[in-house]
N, C-alpha and C positions, 0 to 999 in steps of 0.2 A: 607233789605232782602225781604220785601213785594214787593218792586218794581222789584227786580230781578226775583222773582217767577212769577210775572205777565208778564214780558217780555219773560221769558222762555215759559210760557203757550201760549202766543200769537204766538211766533216763532214756537212752535211745532204744534199748530193748523193750522197755515198757511202751514206748510209742509204736514200735512195730507190732507189739501185741495188740494194741488198740486198732491198728490198721487191719490186721488179720481178723479181729473180732467183728469190726464193722463190715468187712467184706463178706464174711460168712453169714452174718445176720441179714445183710442186704440181699444176698442171693437166696437164702432159704426162707426168710419170713416176708410175707406180702406187706407192701407199704400200707400204712394206715392213712385214710383220707382225712387229714386234719383240718382242711378248709382254711389254711393260713396263707400268708403271702408267698406266692410261688409263680412269678411271671414266667412266660415261655422263654426258653433259651434261644437267643438270636442265632439264626442260621443252623438250627438243629437238624433241618432237613438236608443239609449239605455236609453232615459229619463224615469224616474219613474213618477208616478202620482204626486208626490210632486214637481218634476222639472217642469212639465207642469203647475202646479198651480202657481209656482213662476213666470214663464214667462207670464202666463195669467194675473197676477195681476200687475207685475212690468215690463213687456216687453216693455212698452212704454218709459221707461227710457234708453233702450239700443238702442240709436239712435245717428247719427252723430258722434261727437268726442268721445262720451261715448264708442263706439265700439273700438276705438283706445285704450282708457284707460284700458278697460277690457281685450283686447287682450294682451297688454303689461304686465298686472298683471298676466295673465295666461301663456303666452309663452315667454315673454321678448321682446327685440328689434330684431325681426326677419327680418323686412323690413326697408329699409332706410327711407321711408316716416313716420315711427313711431317716429323717433328721434326728431321731432318737439315738442313732448309731454314729458315734463320733468318728472323725475322719482319718486319724493317724494310721490305723491299721489298713483300712481300704486304700489309702494313698500308697502305703508300702507295697501292698499286693499289686496295685495298678502299675507299678514300675515295670513289670514284665511286659507290658504292652509296647514299650519302646524297643524291645528286641525284635530283630527282623526274622521272626519265626513264621513260616508259612505252612509247615507240614501239619499243624494242628490248629484248631479254631481258637479264638480268643477266650472262649469260655473254658476250654480245657487247660489253656495256659494259666489262667487265673486260679483254677482249682488246684493244679499241680503246685504252683508257686506258693499259694496260701498255706497248703499243708506243709510244704518244705520249709517255709519261714517259721512256722510254729514248731516244727521238729527241731530246728536248730536253737530257737529261742528257749524251748523247754529245757534242753540240756544245759544251756547257759544259766537259766534261772535256778536249776537245781544246785549248781556250783555256787552261785551267788548266795542262795539261802544257807548253804554250808558255811560260807565265810561270814555271813551276817550272824549266824548262831555262835560261831567262835568269838566274834567281837562283842556281842551283846550279852549272851548267856554265859560265856566264858567256860564252856564245858565242851571239849572236843568230841567225846563219844556221843553226847546228846545232839550236838550239831550234825554229826554224821547220820545218826538215826533219823533226825528230822528231814534231812535231804533224801534219805531212802523213802520215807513216808510220802514226801512230795511226789516221788516218781510213780506211786500207785494211789494217789489221792482220789477220793470219790468223784471229783469233777474232772477226771482224766479225759473223757471224751471231748470236753469243751476246750481242752488244751492241745488238741491236735487238729480238730475241725476248724474251719475258717471262722473262728470267734476271736474276740479281743482279749480273752482272759490271759493267754500266755504272754502277749506283749505287755499287758497291764501288770502282771506279776513280775515280769522281768524289770520293768521300769520302776515299779514300786519298791521292790526289794533292793534294787541297785541304789535308788535314792535314799532309802533307809540306811544302807551300808555307808554311803558317803557322809550322811549326817552323823552316824555313830562314830565316824572318824574325824568329826569336826570340820568337814569340808562342806560348809553350809551353802555357799554359792553354787558349787557344782551340783549338790543335792537338790537345790531349788530348781535348776534348769531341767534336771532329770525328772523331777516330780511334775514339772509343768508339762512335760511330754506325756506323763501318765494321765494328766487331766485332759489331754487332747485325745486320749484313748478311751477312757470311760469317765462318766460323770463323777463317780465316787473318788476319782483321783484328786478332786478339789479338797477332800477331807484331809489328804496327806500334808497339807500346809501346816496342820497342827503339830507335826513332828518338828518342823523348823521353829515355829513359834514357841513350842514347849522348851526346846533347847535354848533359844535366845532368852526366854524368861528366866530359866534356871541359871543361865550364865550371869544375867543382870543381878539376880538376887544374891548370887555368890559374891560378885564384885562389890555390891552394895554392903553386904555384911562384912566383907574384909575392910572396906573403908571405915565403916562404923566402929569396928573393933580396933582399928589402928588409932582411932581418936579416943580410945578408952571409954567408949560409951557415950561420949558427948556428941559425936557426929558433926560433920560440916556439910550442910545442905548444898553449899556451892560446889563442893567436890563431888557430891552425888548427882549434880545436875548434868554434867557432861556424860557420864555413863547412861543416864536416863535418855538423853537426846540421841545418843548413839544407838541405844536399844530401839527406840521408836523408829529411827531412820532405817535400820536394818530390817525391822519387822515389816514396815511398809513396803520396802523394796522387794523382799522375798515374797510377800503376799501378792504384789503386783506381778512378779515373775511367774508365779504358779498359776494365777488366774488369767493372765493375759491371753494365752492360746484359747481358752474357753470363751473369753469375751470376743476375740476375733472371729471365732467360729460362729457364735451367735449373730454377730454383725453380718457375716457372709450369708447365713440362712435368711436373715431379715431382708437383705438386699435381693436375695434370690426369689423368695416367695411373697414378699410384700410389694413387689413392683409388677403390676399386671401387664406392663409393656413387654416383659420378658416372655419368651416362648421356649419350648423344648428345642434343644439344638437339633440340627438336621441329622446328626449321626445316630440318634435314637430311632430304632426301627419302628415301623408302624405297628408291629405286634405289641410292643411295650405300651404304646399310646392306647391302643384298643383295650389291652388288659386293664390299664389304669381307669379307663372310662367305665368298663364293665364292673369294676370293683368300687366305683364311685370314690376314688381317691382324689384328693386335692393335688393338682399338678402345677408345675411351674407355668405361669401365664394365666392361671385361674384367678378369679376374684380373691383378694386377701382374706385369710381366716381371721377369727376374732382376736387372736393373740397379737396380730400386727398392730392393733390399736390400744394395747395395754400401755400403761405409763412406762413400764419396763418390758419391752416386747421380747420376752424369752420364749422360744418355741418349745424347749425341752419338756417342761412340766405340762404344757397344754397338750402336746402330742401324746405323752405318756398317759394322761387322763382320758383323752378322747379315744385313743386307739386301743389301749390296754386296760383301761379302768383303774389306773394306779392312783391311789389317794389314801387319806387317813382312814384306816379300818375298813376300807372297801372290800378287802379280801376275806373278812370275817363272815363267812357264809357256810351253811351246813354242807353244801355241795363241794366245798373246798377242803373238807376234813381229810381226804386222802393226801392232798398236797401238804397239809400241816404235818401229817404222819411222815411223809417223805422227807420233810425238812427237820423233823424232830431230833435226829442224831446230831446234826451240826449245831442246833440250838443248845442241846444239852452240853456238847463239848465246849461251846463258846461260853455259856454262863458258868459251866463247871470250872473252866480255866480261870475265869475272873474271880470266882469265889475262892478257889484254891490259892490264888495269888494274894487275895485279901487276908486269908487266914495266916499266910506266911509273912506278909509285909504290911501289917496294919498301919504302922507309923508312916510308911511311904505313901500308902493310899490316902491317909488323912491329909497329907500335904500335896497330893496329886503328883508326887515325885519332883516337885519344884525345889525342894530343899535337899541337898545332897546329904545322905546318911551313910556313914561308913559302917560296915559290918565286920566283925572279927572272926566269923565262922569260916574257916578254911580247911582244905584237905590237901595233903601233900601227895602228889601223883608219883607214879613209879619213875617217871622220867625226870624227876627233880623239880617240876614246876609246882608252885603253890597257888591254887586257884579256889575260888568259891564254887562249891558244888550246887547243883540244882538249877532249875530253870527260873525260879522266882528271884531274879536279881533286881536291885533297885532301879537299874536302867530300863527294865522291862515295863515300868509303869506307864509310859507314854504309849506303848504298844497295846497295853490293856485298855486304856482309854479309847484308843482307835477301834479296837475290836468291839468293845461294849457299845460304842456309838453306832457302828455299822449294824450290829445285831439288833439293837432296839429299833433303829430306824427301819431296818428291813422287815421286822415283825409287824410294825405299825403301818408302813406305807407301801411295801413292795408285794409282788407276787411271792408268796412265802417260799415256794419251791426253789426260787432263784437264789435263796440264801446259801445253798450248798456251794455253787460255783462262785458266788460273790465273796464269801469268806475264805474259801480255800485258795483264791487267787489274790487276796488282798492282805491277809493277816498271817505273819509267821508264828504268832502265838499258838494257833491251832496245832501246828506241827511241833513246837517246843513242848507244849503241855502233853500232847499225846506221846511224844518220844520219851519224856520224863516218866510218864505213867508206865510205859512198856518196859523201860529199863528198871524201874523199881519193882516190877512184878514178874521178872524172869530170874531164874536161879543161875543162869549162865550168861554173864555179861562179857565173857571173853570173846564172843563172836564180834561184838562191836569194837572192842579194844584192838583185836588182831587186825580187823579190816581198816581201822584208822591208821595203824602203824605199817600197813602194807605187807603184813605177813601172810595174808590169805586173800584169795580172789573172791569178789562178791558174786554170788550166783543170782541170776535173775529171779530165781524162785526161792530166794532165801527166806522170804516171809512164810511160805508154806512149810518149810522145815522148822521155822521158829514156832509155828502154831502147834507142831507135834511135840515140842518139849514140855517139860513139867511147868506149866504156867497156870495162873488163875483164870477163872471163867471170864472175868472182866477183861483180862488181857486178850483172850481169844475172841471175845465179842467185838472189841474195837478193831482188831485186825480183819475179822470177817466183814465188818461194816465197810472197811476200805475196799476189800476185794469184791464183795457182792455189788457195790455201787460201781466199781470199776468195770465189771463184766456186764451186769444187767443194764447199767446206764448206757454202755456202748451199743448193745443190741437194740435197746428201745429207741435210742436217738436215731440210729441208722434207718429206722423204718417209720419215722414221723410219729412214734408213740410218745405220749406225754412223759416227760422226765423233768429233771431240774432245770 
C-alpha cells in the first residue's frame, strides 16, 4: 500500500506540474494561428466570471485534438471529420451534462470534467503499470522505476489534456494485466473498451490470441507426449475446437464495439434524410459551412458506397493525408527528428530483447521456454532478473507492429504519444537501462520497501549522481519533452 500511495502521489504531482506549465505558457506566450479545427464556443458571449476563470487557468488544454473531443462531447458527431475520434472518452466527458449545474456554462463544465477524469485515470494507470511490471517482468524495483518514468513520460501533456491517451493507456494496461493473470474473458471486455477509445486498441486482440495459441500448443504437446510420441488425433481434436471457439469469441468481443460504432456513423452520415439536431447552435452550422465540412444531412460521401463502408480510413486520408508513405516528404524532416527518440527506444528495446531471448523470438513466444537464471533477493524471493522475460515476447510483437505501422502510415510525430500510451515495453526497457547504468540502486530498493518517501523531483537528483552520459540523455529526453511539449501544446504550436 505504501508503494501505491507513493506512485499516486508522484503521478498527481506530475499532473499538477503540467497544469502549472500550461497555465504559464498560455499566459506568457501568444497563441500560434494553426488554422486547424476550432469552432466557436457556444454562448461564449454569455460567459460568467467563473467561466472566464476556468478558461484562464485551463484554456491551454483546449488545443489541437482536444477541441474535437470537447466538441463531440458537447454537440455529438456533427461533422464528418469528427468521426476519426472514437466515442468512449467523449461519452464519459459528456456525463457531466446531466448534472444540474447552472453557475458555469456547459463548455466550462466539459473542460473541467475532462481534465479531472484524466487526472484520476493517470494516477490509476501508473499503479496498474506497476502491477503489470511485477506480474510480467517479475522484477519489483524495475516495475517501480517504470511507473516513475510513466509519471514524467514525454507524452505527458496529452495525458492530462482532453485527449484519449490516458483512458486508452488505463484500459490497455488493465486488459494486459488481466490476461497476464489468465483472466481471458475479463481482459477481452476491457480491451474491447480500449478499441472503442482508439483505433489501435483493435491490435490488442493479439495479446489474447497469442495466449490462447500458446495454451493450445502446450496442451497439444502434453497430449502428444502422454502418447509416447504416437499421438491420438481424436484427443487433439477437442482442444483444437475449444481453441477455435474461444479465439472467435474473444475476437468478436474486442471488435464488436468498433463495428457498432462504424454502423452508427454509417447510419448518421449516409442517410441524407437526417439533419443536425436543433440543439446545435447556428454558430456551429455556419462554421461548418465556412470550412466546407461534410455535415449530417449532406449528400453521402464516397465511403458510404464502399463494399465495406468504413469511415475511419477514408476520413484519415481525406482530412489528414494519412496513407502509406504519404508523410515521407522533405518538409516533414523536423517531425521525423521529433519522433526519432521514441523510434530509437522502440527498435532498441526490440533488438535488445532479441539479443537476450533469440530462441523465444524464433518461436514468437508460442512455445514456453523455461530459464534457469535466477537471482536471490534480500527478502528471500527467488526471481528472474531483467526485463527480457519470455512472457514479454507478445509485448515486443505489439510494440514492433505499432512502430512499423506508425512509421509507414501515420503522421510520424504522433508516434510519441501513440507508443507511450500503448506499450509498457518502452517503460520496462528504459527502466532496465537506467537501473543498469546507475551506481546507486538503493534509491529504488528503499522506495519499493517503503523506507523513504518519493520526491517529485527525484529524477533531477538522479541526474546529478555519477551516471553514464546515455543515462542522463534518456532522462533529459523525458524531461525536455515533458516541459517543452506542454508549453508548445498550450499555444497551438506543432508538437507530437
